[in-house]
C-alpha positions as CSV (number, residue, x, y, z in Angstrom):
1,M,0.0,0.0,0.0
2,L,2.8,2.4,0.9
3,A,4.5,1.7,-2.4
4,A,1.4,2.7,-4.3
5,V,1.4,6.2,-2.7
6,P,4.2,7.7,-4.8
7,A,2.8,6.2,-8.0
8,L,-0.7,7.8,-7.3
9,T,0.9,11.1,-6.3
10,V,2.9,11.2,-9.5
11,A,-0.2,10.4,-11.6
12,L,-2.2,13.2,-9.9
13,A,0.7,15.7,-10.3
14,A,1.2,14.8,-14.0
15,V,-2.4,15.3,-14.9
16,G,-2.9,18.3,-12.7
17,G,0.4,19.9,-13.7
18,A,-0.5,19.7,-17.4
19,T,-4.1,20.9,-17.0
20,G,-4.2,23.0,-13.8
21,G,-6.5,20.3,-12.3
22,L,-4.9,20.1,-8.9
23,A,-5.0,23.9,-8.4
24,R,-8.7,23.9,-9.5
25,L,-9.4,20.9,-7.3
26,F,-8.3,22.7,-4.1
27,R,-9.9,25.9,-5.2
28,D,-13.3,24.6,-6.4
29,Q,-13.6,21.5,-4.3
30,T,-11.7,22.5,-1.1
31,G,-13.8,20.4,1.2
32,A,-13.6,17.3,-0.9
33,A,-9.8,17.7,-1.3
34,R,-9.2,18.2,2.4
35,A,-11.4,15.3,3.3
36,A,-9.7,13.0,0.8
37,V,-6.3,13.9,2.2
38,A,-7.5,13.4,5.8
39,L,-8.8,9.9,4.9
40,I,-5.5,8.9,3.4
41,F,-3.4,10.2,6.3
42,L,-5.8,8.4,8.7
43,S,-5.2,5.2,6.8
44,F,-1.5,5.7,7.5
45,V,-2.1,6.1,11.2
46,L,-4.1,2.9,11.4
47,A,-1.4,1.1,9.4
48,A,1.1,2.3,11.9
49,L,-1.0,1.1,14.8
50,A,-1.3,-2.3,13.1
51,T,2.5,-2.4,12.9
52,R,2.8,-1.7,16.6
53,T,0.3,-4.5,17.3
54,A,2.3,-6.9,15.2
55,A,5.5,-6.0,17.1
56,A,3.8,-6.6,20.4
57,T,2.5,-10.0,19.2
58,S,6.0,-11.2,18.2
59,S,7.5,-10.3,21.6
60,G,5.7,-13.3,23.1
61,A,2.5,-13.4,25.1
62,R,-0.2,-15.8,26.1
63,A,-2.0,-17.6,23.2
64,T,-5.3,-16.0,23.8
65,S,-3.8,-12.5,24.0
66,S,-1.8,-13.2,20.8
67,G,-4.9,-14.3,19.0
68,R,-6.7,-11.1,20.1
69,R,-3.9,-9.0,18.9
70,I,-3.8,-10.7,15.5
71,G,-7.5,-10.0,15.2
72,V,-7.0,-6.3,16.1
73,K,-4.1,-6.1,13.6
74,A,-6.3,-7.6,10.8
75,A,-9.2,-5.2,11.6
76,L,-6.8,-2.2,11.6
77,L,-5.3,-3.2,8.3
78,L,-8.8,-3.7,6.8
79,V,-10.1,-0.3,7.9
80,S,-6.8,1.3,6.8
81,T,-7.1,-0.2,3.3
82,A,-10.8,0.9,3.1
83,L,-9.9,4.5,4.2
84,F,-7.0,4.7,1.7
85,V,-9.1,3.5,-1.2
86,A,-11.9,5.8,-0.2
87,G,-9.6,8.8,0.1
88,V,-7.9,8.2,-3.3
89,G,-11.2,7.5,-5.0
90,W,-12.7,10.7,-3.5
91,A,-9.8,12.8,-4.7
92,F,-10.0,11.3,-8.3
93,D,-13.8,11.8,-8.4
94,A,-13.5,15.4,-7.2
95,Q,-10.7,16.2,-9.8
96,I,-12.7,14.6,-12.6
97,S,-15.7,16.7,-11.6
98,V,-13.7,19.9,-11.5
99,M,-12.0,19.2,-14.9
100,G,-15.4,18.7,-16.5
101,R,-16.5,22.2,-15.6
102,G,-16.2,25.3,-17.7
103,Q,-13.5,27.9,-16.9
104,A,-13.2,31.2,-18.6
105,P,-10.1,31.7,-20.7
106,L,-7.6,34.6,-20.1
107,V,-7.7,37.5,-22.6
108,T,-5.0,40.2,-22.9
109,G,-4.1,42.7,-25.6
110,S,-4.3,46.2,-26.9
111,V,-5.1,48.3,-30.0
112,K,-1.8,49.4,-31.6
113,P,-1.2,52.2,-34.1
114,G,0.4,51.2,-37.5
115,P,1.1,52.7,-40.9
116,A,-2.2,51.4,-42.3
117,G,-4.3,52.5,-39.2
118,E,-5.2,50.8,-35.9
119,S,-5.0,47.1,-35.4
120,L,-6.2,44.8,-32.6
121,D,-3.4,42.6,-31.2
122,A,-4.8,40.2,-28.5
123,H,-4.0,36.9,-26.9
124,V,-6.3,34.2,-25.6
125,L,-5.1,31.4,-23.3
126,A,-7.0,28.6,-21.7
127,A,-5.9,25.6,-19.7
128,G,-7.6,22.4,-18.6
129,V,-9.8,22.2,-21.7
130,K,-11.3,18.8,-22.5
131,S,-10.6,17.4,-25.9
132,S,-14.2,17.5,-26.8
133,R,-14.6,21.2,-26.0
134,R,-13.8,24.4,-28.0
135,V,-12.8,28.0,-27.3
136,V,-14.7,30.5,-29.4
137,V,-13.1,34.0,-29.8
138,F,-15.2,36.9,-31.0
139,A,-13.9,40.5,-31.4
140,F,-16.2,43.3,-32.3
141,Q,-16.6,47.1,-32.2
142,S,-19.4,48.3,-29.9
143,S,-21.6,51.4,-29.8
144,D,-21.2,51.6,-26.0
145,E,-19.1,50.5,-23.1
146,H,-21.3,47.5,-22.2
147,G,-20.9,45.3,-25.2
148,D,-24.1,43.5,-24.4
149,R,-27.3,42.6,-26.3
150,N,-28.4,46.2,-26.4
151,S,-25.2,47.4,-28.1
152,R,-24.7,47.8,-31.8
153,K,-21.9,45.5,-32.9
154,L,-19.5,45.5,-35.8
155,P,-17.6,42.2,-36.1
156,L,-13.8,42.2,-36.4
157,Y,-12.6,38.7,-35.8
158,Y,-14.0,35.1,-35.2
159,S,-12.3,31.8,-34.5
160,K,-12.9,28.4,-32.9
161,S,-10.1,26.3,-31.6
162,G,-9.7,23.0,-29.7
163,P,-7.1,22.1,-27.1
164,D,-3.7,20.5,-27.7
165,A,-2.5,17.3,-26.1
166,D,-1.9,19.1,-22.8
167,G,-5.4,20.7,-22.7
168,R,-4.2,24.2,-23.6
169,V,-5.7,26.6,-26.1
170,D,-3.4,29.4,-27.3
171,I,-4.8,31.9,-29.8
172,A,-3.3,35.0,-31.3
173,V,-6.0,37.5,-32.3
174,L,-5.0,40.0,-35.1
175,A,-7.5,42.2,-36.8
176,D,-7.6,45.7,-38.4
177,V,-9.8,48.3,-36.7
178,P,-11.4,50.7,-39.1
179,D,-10.9,54.3,-38.2
180,A,-14.0,55.4,-40.0
181,D,-16.2,53.8,-37.3
182,T,-14.7,55.6,-34.3
183,T,-17.8,57.9,-33.8
184,Q,-20.4,55.2,-34.1
185,Y,-18.3,52.4,-32.5
186,P,-15.9,53.9,-29.9
187,Y,-15.3,50.6,-28.1
188,V,-13.5,47.4,-29.0
189,F,-14.4,44.1,-27.3
190,V,-12.8,40.7,-27.3
191,T,-14.7,37.8,-25.8
192,A,-13.5,34.2,-25.4
193,V,-16.0,31.5,-24.6
194,L,-15.5,27.9,-23.4
195,G,-18.2,26.4,-25.6
196,E,-19.5,26.4,-29.2
197,E,-21.2,29.8,-29.4
198,Q,-20.4,33.5,-29.7
199,R,-21.3,35.4,-26.6
200,D,-21.1,39.0,-25.4
201,C,-19.4,40.3,-22.3
202,D,-22.3,39.2,-20.1
203,G,-22.1,35.6,-21.4
204,V,-25.3,36.1,-23.4
205,L,-25.6,34.4,-26.8
206,I,-25.0,36.8,-29.8
207,E,-27.5,34.8,-31.8
208,G,-30.3,32.5,-30.6
209,T,-31.7,32.0,-27.1
210,G,-30.3,30.2,-24.1
211,P,-29.1,30.8,-20.6
212,P,-26.1,33.2,-20.1
213,R,-22.8,31.7,-19.1
214,P,-20.7,34.5,-17.5
215,T,-18.4,32.1,-15.7
216,E,-17.3,30.5,-19.0
217,T,-16.9,33.9,-20.8
218,A,-13.9,36.2,-20.6
219,C,-14.1,39.8,-21.9
220,M,-11.6,42.5,-22.6
221,T,-12.6,46.1,-23.3
222,L,-10.7,48.8,-25.2
223,R,-11.8,52.3,-25.8
224,K,-10.8,54.2,-28.9
225,S,-10.1,57.9,-28.8
226,A,-11.5,60.5,-31.2
227,G,-8.3,60.3,-33.3
228,G,-8.9,56.6,-34.0
229,S,-6.4,55.2,-31.6
230,A,-7.4,53.3,-28.5
231,A,-6.9,53.9,-24.8
232,A,-5.1,50.6,-24.0
233,S,-4.3,49.2,-20.6
234,R,-1.7,46.6,-19.9
235,A,-0.8,44.7,-16.7
236,L,2.6,43.0,-16.5
237,D,5.4,42.0,-14.2
238,V,8.9,43.5,-14.6
239,P,11.4,41.0,-13.1
240,G,14.3,42.4,-11.1
241,S,16.7,40.1,-12.9
242,V,15.9,41.3,-16.4
243,A,17.4,44.6,-17.6
244,W,14.5,45.6,-19.9
245,T,11.0,44.2,-20.4
246,D,8.7,45.0,-23.3
247,S,5.4,46.5,-22.0
248,G,3.5,45.5,-25.1
249,L,2.4,49.1,-25.8
250,S,3.5,51.0,-28.8
251,L,3.4,54.8,-28.4
252,K,3.2,57.6,-30.8
253,A,5.1,60.8,-30.4
254,G,3.1,63.2,-28.2
255,Q,0.8,60.4,-26.9
256,P,0.1,60.7,-23.1
257,F,0.7,57.6,-20.9
258,T,0.7,56.7,-17.3
259,V,2.5,54.0,-15.3
260,H,1.6,52.7,-11.8
261,A,4.0,50.2,-10.1
262,T,4.0,48.1,-6.9
263,G,6.2,45.2,-5.7
264,Q,9.8,44.9,-4.5
265,V,13.2,43.8,-5.8
266,S,16.6,43.1,-4.2
267,F,19.8,44.1,-5.9
268,V,22.0,41.7,-4.0
269,P,21.4,38.1,-2.8
270,N,19.7,38.2,0.6
271,G,19.9,42.0,0.5
272,P,17.3,44.6,1.3
273,L,14.1,44.9,-0.8
274,V,13.4,48.2,-2.5
275,G,10.2,49.5,-4.1
276,P,9.7,51.0,-7.6
277,N,11.2,54.3,-6.3
278,G,14.5,52.6,-5.7
279,A,17.0,52.6,-2.7
280,S,17.1,55.7,-0.5
281,D,20.9,55.5,0.0
282,L,23.5,56.3,-2.6
283,H,25.0,53.6,-4.9
284,P,27.5,55.3,-7.1
285,G,28.6,53.6,-10.3
286,V,25.9,50.9,-10.5
287,C,22.8,52.9,-11.8
288,V,21.7,53.0,-15.4
289,L,20.5,56.6,-15.0
290,P,23.2,59.3,-14.3
291,G,24.0,59.7,-10.6
292,A,23.9,57.4,-7.6
293,T,20.3,57.7,-6.4
294,R,17.2,55.5,-6.9
295,H,19.3,52.4,-7.4
296,A,17.2,49.4,-8.6
297,G,14.1,51.6,-9.1
298,L,11.8,51.3,-12.0
299,I,12.9,53.1,-15.2
300,G,11.6,53.2,-18.8
301,R,12.6,54.0,-22.3
302,I,10.8,54.3,-25.7
303,G,12.6,52.1,-28.1
304,A,14.5,48.8,-28.0
305,T,18.1,50.0,-28.4
306,A,20.7,51.3,-25.9
307,A,20.8,54.6,-27.8
308,D,17.2,55.4,-26.7
309,P,17.3,57.5,-23.6
310,A,16.1,56.1,-20.3
311,F,13.9,58.0,-17.8
312,F,12.8,57.4,-14.2
313,V,9.4,56.0,-13.7
314,G,9.0,55.0,-10.0
315,E,5.7,54.2,-8.3
316,N,3.6,56.7,-10.4
317,F,4.5,58.3,-13.7
318,T,2.5,60.5,-16.0
319,G,4.1,61.9,-19.2
320,V,4.0,62.3,-22.9
321,A,6.0,60.2,-25.3
322,D,8.8,62.2,-26.9
323,R,9.1,59.8,-29.8
324,G,7.3,56.8,-31.3
325,G,8.1,53.2,-30.4
326,E,7.6,50.4,-28.0
327,L,7.6,51.2,-24.3
328,Y,10.2,49.2,-22.3
329,L,10.4,49.1,-18.5
330,G,13.5,48.1,-16.6
331,I,15.6,48.2,-13.5
332,N,18.0,51.0,-12.6
333,D,20.9,48.7,-12.0
334,T,23.8,47.9,-14.3
335,G,24.2,44.3,-13.0
336,V,20.8,42.5,-12.8
337,D,22.0,38.9,-12.8
338,N,22.0,38.6,-9.0
339,N,18.7,40.4,-8.5
340,Y,15.4,38.8,-7.5
341,G,11.8,39.9,-7.0
342,S,9.7,41.9,-9.5
343,F,7.6,45.0,-9.9
344,H,3.9,44.7,-10.8
345,I,3.0,47.2,-13.4
346,S,-0.2,48.8,-14.8
347,V,0.3,50.9,-18.0
348,Q,-2.3,53.0,-19.7
349,A,-1.7,54.9,-23.0
């Protein structure tokens, strides 16, 4: 029985690691997961008591007492086996139940300017999708900020994809956004549905009738400006051990943008943690920006080359792009290899 424990653990970890099943099991079936673990550990306790009973029997005792102990040992082993099988069976049943449920995918992206006009660049990711299920992605322009059944819609993109062998669906959404429709359709929506139908941001069917499914529908909203560009928001992590991280936002010269940052990084192993504003003491010779202040703080630059000037960002930044290009965020430290931690960033342009 004890030899079977590692094999079952590896099986559960393999399935759960590939599909997110273990995490969802303890999140969605917390009571069942805890009860199953408790039954398995109780079976170990009874098996240990049976071992003690066996040791006492072999030490020599009267025949009647020995027979009684053998009976107790057999009963303990029987109950231990039953509890072990029940616990493992309960865990598998709960995990199968969780994996059979719908879970909304993750949607990220932005509307980016380009030489031919604005374009939608989004990404849809879903895990733990059964082989028989599909993820439907629908992007549209909307007449209002709700994107529901009362909104006028202008379709931009549609796709339907099934999972790979690991239960993952990974979809890149690329579509042109017509500038001529900015007045009538100021909003851009991307919905991703675990199912076979197109749905709006409330999980209501675009066509036909049926119950809404908001828990199986993910929605991203972008608002276009009067000039045809979009007010795009991005959330990302900037690792302390990476010099520069692409924010995913492309800026135009003169375009306003804001950055809000939280989190902490350390610039030496087991060293002090500093926030996005950097260290309060002086660190000459190790800062990317001129001077010895704000070491390991959050900095930025517009452009991917070292020739593009860097500027200090810190916890809160509001400014206007002095040039066009991708916004990069980084660490005010010339040697990031021994850093750890990360800053959590929210950017809006």
